[in-house]
N, C-alpha and C positions, 0 to 999 in steps of 0.2 A: 357663380356663373353656372349656366346650364351645361350638362354633359351631353355628349352626342349619342343618339340612338339610331339604329338602322331605320326606324320609322321616320325619324326627322330627316335623314338624308334622302329617303325615298320621297318624302314630301317636297323636298327641294328639287330633286332630279326626277321630276315626273316624266314618264316615258313619252307621252304625247307632246311634251314641250321640248325636251332635249333632242328628240328625233331630228329636228331640223338643224341642230348644231353639230351633227355627227358627219359632216361632209368635208372631205379633204380639199385642199387648195393646191393648185399647181402654180409654181412661180417660175418665171423665166427672166434671164438677164443677158446682156451682151458684153462679152469681153472686149478688150482693146482691138482685137483683130476684126471686130464687127461680125463675128460668126455667132449666130444665135445658138445657144446651148441651154439645156434644161439642167440646172444644178440639182444636186441631190436634196430631196425634201426629207427632213427628219420625220420619222414616224414613231408612234408609240405602240402600234399594233397593226396586224394585217388580218383581215377577216375574209376568208374565202378568196384571198388574192386582192382584196380591196384595202388600201391603206387608210388608217386613221392617223392624221398628222399630229405632230407635236403642237403645232399652233392651235389646232382645234381643241386638243386636250387642255392646253394651258388656258385658253379662253374660257372653256367651260369650268375649269377648276377655279379660276378667279371669280366667276359669277357665283358659284356655289359657296365659296368662302365668304364673299361679301354678304350673301343672304344669311348664312349661318351666323355671322358676326352680329347682324342686325337682330337676331333672335337670342343673343346672349351666349352663344356657344364659344368656348375657348378653342379656337381652331388651331392654335399652336400645338397643344397637347394631343389633339385629335387628328392632326394632319395626315399621318399614314393611313388612317381609316378613310378619310375623305378622299385622298388620292386613289386608293384602291376602288372605292365605290364609284367615283367619277369614271375611271377607266372601264370598270365593269359595265356601267350604264351606256357608255359610248359604244362598246362592243355589242351590247344587246340591241341598241338602237340601229346599228349598221345591219345586224342580222335581220331585224324587223323590216328595215328598208328593203333589203334584198328579197325577203319573203313576199312582201306586198307587191313589189315589182313583178316577181315571177307569177303571182296569182292572177294578174290582169284586172284586179278589182280597181274601180275608179269611182270618184264622186261625180254625180251628174251636175249639169249647170243649174238645174232647178234646186238641187239640194244645197249647192253653194249659195245661191241667191236667198234661199229661205234662211240660212244661217246669218248671212249679212244683214238681211232685214231685221232679224231678231237682235243683232248687235246694235243696229241703228235705233231700234225701239228702246233697248236697254239703256243707252246713254242719253236718250231724250230728244232724238230727232236728227235730221241730216246735218244741220249746222254744227251741233255738238259732236257728232260723229266725225266730221271733217276736222274739227279742232283736236279731237283725240288722236286722229291719224297723224296730224302735224306734230303733236306732242311726242308721239312714239317714233317720229321720223320714218313713217311708213306711207307709201302711196296706196291708193285703194286697190290697184292691181296687185301689189305685193301682199296686201291683206287677203285678197281673194285667193291668191296662190297658196298662202298658208292655210286658209280655211279648207281649200280643196284637199291639201295634203292631210290635214287632221281628219277630215271626214272619210277620206280613203282609208286611212289607218284604222279608224273606228269601225268601218264596214268590214274590213279584213278581220280584225280581232273578234268582232261579233260572229263572224262565220266560223271561228275556230274555238271560241270560248263560250261556255254556257253561263252567262252572268246571272241567270235566275237562281243559281245556287248561292249567290252572295246576298244573304239575308241577315236581319238582326232580330234576335228574340228579346222579349221583355227582360229576361234574366241578364242578357248581355248588356242591354241598355243600362240597367240598374248597376251592374258591376262597373261599367265605364264611369257612370256618374259618381259612384262611391270612391273609385280610385283616383279620379282626375278633377272632380268639381267639388264634391261635398267637403265641407270644412274650411273652404277658402273664404276669405272675407268678402262679403257681398255676393256670395254664390246664389244663383237663382234656384228656385225649386225645380225638382226633377220634371214635374208636369209642364213647366214652362219651356224647357229645352229638350224634351223627350224626342221630338222629331228631328232636331238638329243632330243629336247624339246618334240616333238611328241611322241617319244618312252618313255620318262620319264613319260608323262601323261598316256600313255597306261599301262606301268608297274604299276603305282600307282593304276589305276582302276582294274587291274588284282589282285593286292594284296587285294583290297577292296572286290572283289568277293570271294576270298579265305577266307578272314576273316568272311564274311557274311555266307559262307557255314559252317565254323567251329562253328559259333554261333548257327546254326541250329542243329548241332550235340549236343551242350550243352543242348539244350532244352529238349532232351529225355535222357540225361545222369544223373547218380547219382554221384554228385561231393561233396566231403567234404574237407574243408581246415582247416589247423591248424595255419596258420599265416595270418597276415593282410598286 
């Protein structure tokens, strides 16, 4: 079975995806006296006064475990690491949410439409796009909202991070190929996958830049956790 690495968890818990799962939920119930009260909502962390609920944490944890299992990871032996990383990512996502909101950065309607048009073209037209939405149990309005959030976060991060520093040299590409591809049965030649490897290295470095920026947000934040 595969073992767990920091890179593999990061690949599962991508910031721009998890960000939308880091929202708390308020639940209400009525006792027999018919007086509406708000029961105590269990939390796993508080970030600058904002709760991260246990339900959000457990939902994200289950999703990550499911994905890692599909990749052959022994999640039982790696569970403490997985839990710690999921909590860390949820905290980071909440900090990023707060920073984006405070910045006033937003995606324009034209930017959202351009992205939606690209998605429609990617899946092969409006009919197939509608079918994919149905399969994902999403309405177009929900998709547009998610696209708007993602674009807003991207715009904010680009205003704070110089991604031009994320590059891949020929030496790095060769090392990646030798360490991860060469010697495997049926491995393609380096020249055939050079561009894919280059992009993978760049993507990894961009994720590292984002992670470093979020760590800088943590340095000035008030964070309390209730789970280990």
